[in-house]
C-alpha positions as CSV (number, residue, x, y, z in Angstrom):
1,M,-29.8,-117.0,94.6
2,A,-30.8,-113.4,95.4
3,I,-34.0,-112.6,97.2
4,I,-36.0,-109.6,95.8
5,I,-39.3,-107.8,96.3
6,G,-41.2,-105.7,93.8
7,V,-41.8,-102.0,94.7
8,R,-44.1,-99.5,92.9
9,F,-43.8,-95.8,93.5
10,M,-46.9,-94.7,91.5
11,Q,-50.2,-96.3,91.1
12,A,-50.0,-98.5,87.9
13,G,-46.3,-97.5,87.6
14,K,-43.4,-99.7,86.8
15,I,-42.3,-102.3,89.3
16,Y,-38.7,-101.9,90.6
17,H,-36.9,-104.7,92.4
18,F,-35.0,-104.3,95.7
19,D,-33.3,-106.5,98.2
20,P,-35.6,-106.8,101.3
21,A,-32.4,-106.6,103.5
22,G,-33.7,-109.0,106.1
23,F,-37.1,-107.2,106.6
24,D,-40.2,-109.5,106.7
25,L,-42.1,-107.5,104.1
26,K,-45.6,-108.3,102.8
27,V,-47.6,-106.9,99.9
28,N,-48.9,-103.4,100.6
29,D,-46.2,-102.6,103.1
30,Q,-44.8,-99.1,102.6
31,V,-41.0,-99.0,102.4
32,I,-38.2,-96.4,102.1
33,V,-35.6,-97.2,99.4
34,E,-32.9,-95.3,97.6
35,T,-33.4,-94.8,93.9
36,N,-31.6,-92.8,91.2
37,R,-33.8,-89.9,92.2
38,G,-32.9,-90.1,95.9
39,I,-34.7,-91.5,98.9
40,E,-38.3,-92.4,98.0
41,M,-41.3,-94.2,99.6
42,G,-42.9,-97.0,97.7
43,K,-45.4,-99.9,98.2
44,V,-44.4,-103.5,98.1
45,V,-46.5,-105.1,95.3
46,T,-44.8,-108.5,94.9
47,P,-43.7,-110.7,97.8
48,A,-40.2,-111.8,98.4
49,R,-38.9,-114.4,95.9
50,E,-35.6,-115.9,94.9
51,V,-34.1,-115.2,91.5
52,P,-31.0,-116.7,90.0
53,P,-28.0,-114.4,89.8
54,A,-27.6,-112.8,86.4
55,E,-24.1,-112.6,84.9
56,N,-22.5,-109.2,85.2
57,A,-25.6,-107.8,87.0
58,E,-25.3,-105.3,89.8
59,P,-26.7,-106.3,93.1
60,F,-30.2,-105.0,94.0
61,K,-30.3,-102.0,96.2
62,P,-31.6,-102.8,99.7
63,V,-34.7,-101.6,101.5
64,I,-33.6,-98.9,104.0
65,R,-36.5,-99.3,106.4
66,L,-40.3,-99.6,106.7
67,A,-42.1,-96.3,106.3
68,T,-43.1,-94.6,109.5
69,A,-46.3,-92.6,110.1
70,E,-44.3,-89.5,109.6
71,D,-43.1,-90.8,106.2
72,I,-46.6,-91.6,105.1
73,A,-47.9,-88.1,106.2
74,R,-45.0,-86.4,104.3
75,A,-45.9,-88.4,101.2
76,Q,-49.5,-87.3,101.5
77,H,-48.4,-83.7,101.8
78,Q,-46.3,-84.0,98.7
79,R,-49.2,-85.4,96.7
80,E,-51.3,-82.4,97.8
81,R,-48.6,-80.1,96.7
82,A,-48.4,-81.9,93.4
83,K,-52.1,-81.3,92.8
84,K,-51.7,-77.6,93.5
85,A,-48.7,-77.5,91.1
86,L,-50.6,-79.2,88.4
87,S,-53.5,-76.8,88.8
88,K,-51.1,-73.8,88.7
89,S,-49.3,-75.2,85.6
90,K,-52.6,-75.5,83.8
91,E,-53.4,-71.9,84.6
92,L,-50.0,-70.7,83.4
93,K,-50.4,-72.8,80.2
94,D,-53.8,-71.2,79.5
95,S,-52.7,-67.6,80.3
96,L,-49.6,-68.0,78.0
97,D,-51.7,-69.8,75.4
98,L,-49.2,-72.6,75.0
99,P,-49.9,-75.5,72.6
100,M,-49.4,-78.2,75.2
101,K,-51.2,-80.5,77.6
102,V,-50.3,-80.5,81.3
103,I,-51.0,-84.0,82.6
104,Y,-48.8,-84.7,85.6
105,A,-46.9,-83.1,88.5
106,Q,-44.9,-84.8,91.2
107,Y,-43.0,-83.6,94.3
108,N,-40.2,-85.8,95.7
C-alpha cells in the first residue's frame, strides 16, 4: 500500500497526490514538491492515507521538504507580481481593443 497526501496549489484548484516521504504532514502545512511545471509550493489539503497500488501506475512524486519562511515570502511576492501582471494585461487588452477577457495571471 502506498501512502499519499493531497496537495493543492491554488485556492479551489485541483488536488494532486504526493508521497509524504517520511514527513509528518498535517492539513494546512505548506510543502515544496516537484511538478511538471517545476518546483512549486502547495498546501496539504488531505491528510496522509493508504491507497492500494494501481496496476501499471507510476509511483507518486515525493514531497521535497516543508516550506520555509523564505519560501512563503517568495510565494507572496509572486502573487503580488501576478496581480500587477493581470492589471497590465487588462490595460494592454483595452488599449489594443482586443475581443477577449483577461481573467488570470500567475508567476511560478
